[in-house]
N, C-alpha and C positions, 0 to 999 in steps of 0.2 A: 391869361387862362391857359391852362393846359388841358387838353381833351384827349381821351383815348377811346376809340371805338371798342365794342365787346363782340362776342360771337353771336349775341342776340341782336336781331335786326332793329335799328333805332335806339338801342340802349347805349349810353355813353357815360363813362367816368370823367369827372371834372375835378380839377385842382385849381381853385381860385388863388390868386397871389396871396402870400402871407407876408406881413411887414413886422419884423421884430426889432425891438430896441431895448434900452435899459429898463423902460417902464412896463414892457410886456410884449404883447402882439396884437395885431389887427389883421383881419380878413373879411372880405364881403361875403355875407351869405347869399345875397342876390344882389346883382348890379345889372340892370336893364342893358347897359352899354357893353358889358362884358359877355352876358349870357346871349344877347342877340347876336353879337359878333361870332360867337360859337355856334350859332344856329338854333338857339332855344328861345323862342319869343312867344310866350303864351300870355293871355289874359288870366292871370292866377286868380282863382275864386276864394280860396282859403289858405291860411298858414297855420299849421298845427305844430305843437311842441310835445314831445313824448319823452319821458324818462323811463328807463327800463333797468330793473335790478339784475344783479349778476345771475347767470343760470337760466335766463328766460328765453323762450321763443316766442315770437309774435308773428302770427300769420299762418298761412299765406293768404293775404286778404285782396279782394277786387270787388268791383261793383259791376252788375250786370242786370239791366242796361245802366248807362250813365258812366261808362268807364272814365277814369281820371288819368291824365298824364301827372307825373309827380317829379318834383325836383326835391331830392332827399338830401339833407346835410347833417353830418354828425357835428354836433356842437361840442360835446365832450365824450371822451372815452373812445373805444374801438368796437366796432360791430362786424359780425359775419352777416352779410347781406344776400339775399336770394330774390332773383327775378324769374318768373315762369311765364313764357309766351303763350298766351291764350287766344291769339288772333288767327282765325281759321285760314286767312289768305297770305299769312306771313310765311316766309321761307323758313323761319324758326319755330313754327308752330309745335307746341308741346315740349319744346326744349326749355332747359333752365341753365342759368349760370350762377356762380356764388362769387362773392367779392368780400374783400376786407377794406374797410372804410374806417378812417381814423381822424379825429380832431387834432391829435398830438403829434403823430408821426408824420413828418413832412415828405417822407418817401412813399406814403400811401395817399390815394385820393380821399377827399373828405366829402365828396358829392357824387351822386348818380342821378342821371336823368332817365326816367322810364315813360315812354310814350303811352297812349292809351292802349288798353287791352293786354296788360300784364298784370299778373297776381305778385305781391310782394310780401316778403317775410324777412325777419331778422332774429338774430341770436346774440346773447351777450355772454360769450364765454370767457372774456378777458377782464370782467368787471362792470360795473355800471355804466350805463352811457345814455346820453341825452341827444335826440335828433330833433330837427326843425324840418318840416316838409311843406312845400308849397303844392297845391292840387289845382287842376284845371277846372274842376266842376265841384259843387258842393257835396259834402258827404251826405248820403242817402241810406239811413238805416234799413229801409225796406227793400234795397236792391244790394246790399253788401252780402258777399258770399265768402266763405273760407274754404280753401282746398285743405286737405289733410296734410300736415306738416310732414307725416312720417308715411306717406303713400308709398307702397313699395314699387308702384309703376314709375314714380319720379326717382325713387332711390337717391335722396338728397343726402350727403354726408354732413350731416350736421355735427358740429364740434361738441355738442351736449348731448349725454345719453339719457338723462333723467331730467327734462326740463321743467321749469316752472310755466305752467300753461293756464290761459284763461278758460272758463267753461265753454266759450264759444270756439276757441282754437282746439279744445279737446274733441269737439264734435264736427271737425272739418270733413268735406266730402272727398271721395277719391277723385282723381282727375277724370276717370272713365265715365263719371256721372255728367260731365260737361259735353261729351262727345256724342253728337246726334248723328244718326245716319241718313 
């Protein structure tokens, strides 16, 4: 397992081993022995699969209360991934970072680990993509929140200018609405 720290506190890119032969390829999406050895040992509560059409932005999603750690894996395609730190006591509070994750390109990571307290989003500027993700606590529609993908305070350079968005993502809140004095 190859791991690479990011500028966001606790966020890590992961590249599980890939095994290729004449039949095709194999790679573990999750292996307790590999992920635990890399420092990521959660009692995962759910595993989800999401397919996203080209030209789409999903997010920026988070739960509050009931924050989730996530292990996100690109199963097919390539995504532009975004993590925003919403943890008030984190050294990277209100900072974000973007990543390119790919299932096909062995030079790019295929996984990202996000600890509790981050908002997550993704875009599909390169074609459709499918991701699988493990979460540390169950999804709670009553506590799910959405940050505005195009919040000028964040100024994320999304690679899609006129994205396909869900109604929920169209009504995301500015990050300033989360900051209490």
